[in-house]
C-alpha atoms as one frame of an Amber mdcrd trajectory, in Angstrom:
protein
 113.764 111.812  99.800 113.598 109.223 102.129 114.023 105.498 100.245 112.705
 102.239 101.782 114.799  99.247 100.920 113.371  95.938 101.164 115.664  92.634
 100.580 115.726  89.102 101.696 113.356  87.772  98.885 114.275  84.723  96.834
 112.880  81.471  95.370 111.769  78.980  97.904 110.043  75.351  98.022 106.535
  75.293  99.664 107.249  74.386 103.372 110.411  76.729 103.350 111.705  79.850
 105.083 112.672  83.437 104.385 113.374  86.608 106.329 112.920  89.659 104.698
 114.457  93.004 105.894 113.593  96.669 105.560 115.468  99.544 105.875 114.776
 103.363 105.156 117.835 105.560 103.704 116.987 108.163 105.979 117.346 107.057
 109.845 115.595 110.268 111.000 112.120 109.426 109.486 109.776 109.594 112.196
 107.697 106.568 112.242 104.761 105.365 114.667 104.327 101.992 112.895 105.811
  99.830 110.086 104.158  97.489 108.150 104.762  94.410 105.202 102.500  94.549
 101.763 102.584  92.172  99.336 101.238  92.404  95.850 100.694  89.208  93.439
 100.406  89.323  89.999  97.185  90.487  88.816  95.882  91.554  92.242  96.221
  94.646  94.522  98.627  95.297  97.120  97.406  93.799 100.361  98.491  94.216
 104.123 100.582  91.395 105.649 101.794  92.484 109.038 102.787  95.642 111.096
 104.369  96.200 114.135 104.390  99.293 116.430 107.710 100.786 116.831 107.766
 101.867 120.179 105.879  99.114 121.932 106.695  96.023 119.611 103.051  95.506
 119.435 102.188  93.411 116.269  99.327  92.698 114.034  98.857  89.967 111.107
  96.675  89.201 108.423  94.700  85.969 109.070  96.567  84.170 105.938  99.733
  84.499 107.569  98.878  84.323 111.715 101.123  81.421 112.851 103.345  81.530
 110.105 104.889  84.988 109.943 106.527  87.098 112.254 107.400  90.758 112.291
 110.196  92.193 114.164 112.537  95.651 114.688 115.926  96.324 115.474 115.442
  99.948 117.217 119.694 100.285 116.857 119.637  99.362 113.270 116.308 101.067
 112.464 115.751  97.844 110.605 112.417  95.912 110.261 112.140  92.102 109.694
 109.432  89.557 108.443 110.479  86.145 109.231 108.288  83.788 106.935 107.792
  79.945 107.721 106.068  77.453 106.022 105.733  79.326 102.963 103.078  78.545
 100.610 102.618  79.310  96.776  99.815  81.543  97.660 102.601  83.574  99.438
 104.322  84.295  96.100 104.440  88.439  95.608 106.627  91.357  95.676 106.985
  92.361  99.322 107.115  96.010 100.480 107.384  97.926 103.741 105.895 101.032
 104.734 104.171 103.211 106.921 100.328 102.010 106.964  99.496 105.366 107.809
 100.681 108.400 106.122 102.862 106.039 103.533 106.375 106.960 102.441 107.155
 106.630  98.469 107.259 102.828  97.650 110.325 101.132  97.383 111.095  98.665
  94.667 109.853  95.640  96.790 111.554  92.356  97.220 110.350  89.189  95.067
 109.181  86.087  96.773 108.393  83.044  95.017 107.164  79.855  96.598 106.798
  76.978  94.384 105.256  73.444  95.143
């Protein structure tokens, strides 16, 4: 069964930056698009950003536009999320998955932003 592996989270001060990575255990898994999602304590998981694997077109939630950048490395079959100007409200567990027909969710990576 394919596993999604997120990494790169951590503890960072407000205004700081982090870069998340997402890889699939099975490099042959087919995907048209991949996305980042996050879940804050006591809240539902929400969409953060997505990228169309072939074209590289990107989409963002309004709350992160201008601060976060999603990208992918086709050769490594890896997706990234560069997060700049982090705010306490960005705190949560970050997950990657296909926006449509999701794969089993991974463990996620914790991002904690303190002021």
